[in-house]
N, C-alpha and C positions, 0 to 999 in steps of 0.2 A: 504494500500500500504506500502510495506517495504521500509524504507529509505536506501539510498546508499550514498557513499561518492565519492567525486572527488579526484583525486590523489593530494598529497601534492606538493606544488610548491617551488622550491628553487629559490629565487630571490636575487639580490644584495641589499645591504642596501639602496642605493639611490632610487631604485624603490619602496621599501617598504615605505620609508619616504615620497616619492611623493604621494603614495596612501593614506597614513595616513593623509597627509596634506589637502586632499580634502574631508575627511569624514564629513558628516553632523552631527549635534548634535544628539547624541544617536545612531548613525550608527556604526556598528562594521566593522572591516576589512573583516571578513567572509561574512557579509551581502553585502558589497560592491563588493566583488569578485563574489558572487552568482548572484547579479544583472547584473554584466558585462557579465557573462556567458549566462544568459537568454537573454540579449539584443543582444548579438552576434549570438545566435541561431536564434532568430527572424529575424535578418538582413540577415543571410545566407539563411534562408528559403525563405524570400521575394526575394532575388537575384535569387535563383534557380527557383522560380515561374515566375519571370520576364523574365528570359532567356527562359524558356519553352514556355511562351506566345509568345515571339519574334520569336522563331524557328517555332512554329505552324503558326504564321501569315506569315512568309516567305514561308512556304510550301503551304499555301492556296493561296498566291499571285502567286507563280509559277504555281500552278494547274489551277488557273482561268485566269492568265494573267492580273489580275486587280491590278495595281500598282499605287501608288501616287508618283509623282515626288518629289524630295528633295525640289525644289523651292516652290511647292504648300504646302508641309508640313511646311516649314519654314514660309511661309506667314500665314498659319493658326495659328501657334504657336505665331507669332508676334501679330496677331490680338487678340488672347486670352490673351496675356500678356498686351496689351494695354487696353483691357476691365478691367482686374483685377486691373491695376494701376489706371485707371479712377475711378473705384468703390471704391478703397481704398482712393483715394484723396478726393472724394466727401463725404465719410464717416468720414474722419478725420476733417472735418470742423465743 
């Protein structure tokens, strides 16, 4: 695979200093920028997939008329959170 480059970025000195101040030992500014780009690509892809799943679920619900009320969903989420907290509390002892 042939390598390519990203466009050079002009930033103010404060932003560059802030980025340099958080570099880990042995990490370069270029490596930091590359990691940031990769992470943002992954985040945006995950967001796109999440939205696509939500839109598909909406269309399926419209087609079937099978909806879950907000109250039921919130109750399920509350129960799930309570179980997770209980599990975490019992594991912490």
